[in-house]
TORTI-480298 format. One record per atom (N, C-alpha, C, O, CB): x negated, y, z. Coordinates in pm, whole numbers, plus 50000, padded with zeros to 5 digits. Glycine has a CB too. Layout:
XYZ...
This chain:
542245035648977541285032148957541455024348814542155014348824540845026049070541065026448712540775020848550540845007148590540395002548694539135025048463541604999448477541424985448458539924979148459539614968248506542054982648329539054988448398537734982448373536804989948444535964996748385537354981748230536884989348564535964996448676535334984848684534274986648625536575002948823535384973748724534654964348769534004961248635532824964348648535404953248846534194957248526534104952848404532464960748360531554954548306535604957448311532394974048396531424979348417529724975948497528524978248481532084986648459530604969848581529054956448659528904947048643528064942048719528814951848786529484938448549529354927348469528204924748394528044913148358530264927248392527304933848360526044930948305525264927548421524644917048435525444942048223525334939048521524654935148631524464921648737523464917548797524984943148686525694917248732526024907548789525834895548735525764885648808527014909048817525734894848628524904883248530523384883648530522654873748525525264885248370522924898848539521324898348560520814889748665519964880848662520764911948594521634895048771521544888948908521494876048908520384871148929522534892048991522334869348892522854858248886521844847748777521744835848807524364861248845521244852148673520284850148611518774849348649518084839748613520484856948541518354858248714516964863548827517214856048896516374847048903516754877848908518564854548996518534845449128518004826849038517034819549060520704846049226519194825448939518394812648904517514806348870517314794348891518554809048867516754815548801515284813748765513944814348875512854808948894515064824648668514714822948921513544821649041513754807049121512834798949136513734835749167515164804949170515144790949261514574779649148513964770249199516954786149329514704779549015514594769848954513164766048938512754754448945515254771448851512274779348909510854778348898510254773649054509284765949052510264793748843510804778149188510394771949300510544760049310509584754049359510814776149392511644752349272512234741149284511234728649203510784718149251513724743749226511124733749079510254725748979508764727949031507924718949025510464731248814508534739049076506564734349146507094728149249506374718549274505144749049216508094728749329508414719649440508334701449413507714693449482509964724249480509184698649292509094682949230507964682649148507574671049140510394677949136507314690049087506134684348988505014687649033504034683148973506124688848849504854693949116503564698749176502914689449210503464678649230503604706749280501464691349229500474683149243499724684549431499064693649481499404687749105500104673849477500094676249654499114669649687499264657449692501344671149751497924674949718496844665849799496004671549902494844675449889495864660149708496874671550029496244680850105494274674850130493604664550136497344681550262494164686550136492494682950209492074695050308492664705650328491044682250071490804689850365490604699750490490524709250454491094718150518489634699250574489904712050354489514725850277490974733850222490914746050209488424721450126491924728650200493134734350171493574739950258494024751150235493964727750133493634734550397494454733450484493904743550591494614746450688494634719450519492794748350578492234760050645492314772950600491944775750486491064758550661492824782550689492894792850628491584800250557490384799050585493494799750714492314809150446491704816850349490894826650415491624834450477492644822850261489704829450426488664841150460487814845750380486594845050394487894838850553488444851050282487684857250169486284848150122485284853650076487224872950221486364835850139485444827150108484564822650162483674816150107485044829150042484654825550292483574826450388484504821050496485674823850524482814842050414483124807350580483394798650692484044807650809483384817350845482014791250741485524804650882485834815350973484984807051109484984795751158487754819050989484174822051134483694823751263484144829051381484354841151372482884828551253484384824051493484764837051600486694831851658487084820251654484694857851472487164838151683488204838251759488904847251655488374857251608488014843051913490254842451618491144852651496491494860851622491424872551582492804845051381491754860951722492294871951799491554882551803492164892851833492564869051921490434883451784489114894851798489894909151799490834910851721487824894351642489464919851893489574931851897488874936251770487854930551733489124937052019489464947151698488674955251602488444969351662488964973851764489424956351460487654974651587487374987251651488814999451615489774997351541485724992551582488565009551681489935016151627489255025251505489975027151407490895026851762488145029951504487795034051375488235029051263488415035651160486715033551363488475014451278489115001451152490685011651117491025016851011489634978351256491385011551253492715019251216492815034051198493725040351146493645016851316492015037151235491945053151182491625056651050492095066250990490965060751251490555046150992490325044650834491515043850739491725051450644489555032050806492285033150779493275026450727494605039450758495375041550664493385009750806494785046550876495805056050875495025064250753495535062450642496115064351033494055071450757493415081150665493755078350527494295085350442491945081150679493375067950524493315061350379495035064950312495235070450203492905040850398496025060750400497085063350337497545073950344498015079050242497835056950355497555081450477497775098450481497315100650320498145099750230496565108750618495975103450294495555107750153495815101850018495785107949911494355107950154496055089450035497055083249925498035092049893498085096949780497775070449967499235096250020500455095749952500055113949912500475120149813502095089950064499275118550009498945135049940498605132249822499375137649743497705144950002497575124449757497255122549626498435121549529498275123449408496465111249619499605118649584500395109849451501075122549459501625125649353501405092449464501235132749579502205145449495501135155449387501545166749358503015158449642500215152249349499565156949212500555156649107501105166249052498355147949165500725141649082501455135348951502685144748910502635150748803502075119048984503935146249006504845153548973504925167648929505715174548864505405152249049503725169348995502925186148970502475186848847502605197548788501535190149063501835175748783501415178148644502205176248551501835177448435500455171948610503445172848584504135169248465504795179048450505005184048339504885157948459505295184048571505935198348542505175215048548505795224748594507035198548646503795215948495502845224048564502985233048429502275243048436501245216848619503825231848290503605241748208504835249148257504835261348237503455238048055506205242348337507265249948364506815258348484507385269148493508515241548386505835255348587505725264648704504785279448624505125291148643504735255048856503915276148559503235282748470501995286148608501665277148685504215296648380501415300748618500565305648722501065304048852500175301648934500275318848704502565304848912502495303249060502575287849067502545284849187503745311449148502655277248995502375264349011500955261549021500735252149098502925257248913500015266148973498765264648967498375271249093497605264049156498185269448844498645282749154497935284849285498645283549378498355290949472497365296049306499745275049396500365268049464499745254849516499765250449631501385266949401499155249149399498405236749383497085241149462496865235249568498165231949217496575246849438495435251249452495405251649643494725244749720495285266249355496745265749682496405263349843496905248549881496875246250001497275275249950497295239749810497895226349883496495219549873495995214749974499365216749798495915219149766494305211149758493435215249874492685208649945493345215649611493785229349871492725235849985493345228750090492665218750111492645253950013494225229150159494705222850301494285209250295493725204750395496355223250333494465201450190494115187550230492835182450223492475171750273494775179250163491975192250143490565197250155490375199350269490075188650323490175208250090490385208250344490385214750489490775199850605489945196150688491875229850494491905194050590491665182050681491135169650638491165159450706492765178650736490645170650523489505159450504487865164450561487075156850617489435155950322487615179350529486595181850595486685183450771485655186950828486155193250527487585181650830488115182650980487475166751021486625163051101490175185050999488385159150917488095146250956486405138450954485885132151047489025139350865485935140950843484515139950846483685145750928482695139550965484095143050750483855154850960483005164951082483465156451203482515153151274483595184351100484295153551231484895142751316484025132251371483695129151486485875136151244483705126651224483225116351228483485100251196482815090051179483055118351309484985104951197485675093551185485515080151060485715068051063486885099351181485025090250955484555078850814483345074150880482895064650815484125086650631482765076350962481185073650964481305058051077481415058151200480075090951050481275049551013481445034951094480065035151153480035033951275481775019250992478845036651086477875030551168477675039151324477115032351410476485030351074478095053751366478225060051463478535051551532479345042751502478865069451463477765052951672478495046951787478895056651898477955060851965477645036151847480115060951931480345070452015480325068852156480805059852225481345074651986479315084852202478575083852319479715084952446479245080452551477385095952318480765088752454481315092652564483155086052541483535081652433480995110852576483805086552627484745079452604485895093752580485735105052626484955067452729486725090052516487665093652432487795103052332488775109452294488365095352488485985102952276485685107752157486145098152052486285086052071484305110852149486335103551957486995093051814485655093951706485705088151597488825102051712
């Protein structure tokens, strides 16, 4: 092992130490000089500017979670468009047709979800087991 092997990591070590010291210093200074006067409004949980009503352990509709999962799913699928757009010139027409197939599959999935009624918050399911 060469003599200067660990010397190459010295700038990284200095960066981590400075960043840690800066973060610690900011937190300590805000705690020392920060103005603290607790009031009832400051100690209450923040609910988007609205007064909290009801129990915090209330059940959510399954549709809420379905929409959240679908958002993540379609968001991740949309992220795959960026690398494709970066190398589109290298892929030529093959990449174009390949991405059209990909977008088609995503749109078929979106159409299926739409027709199933998962995105319709106003509809009430009539039977058990329906989504």
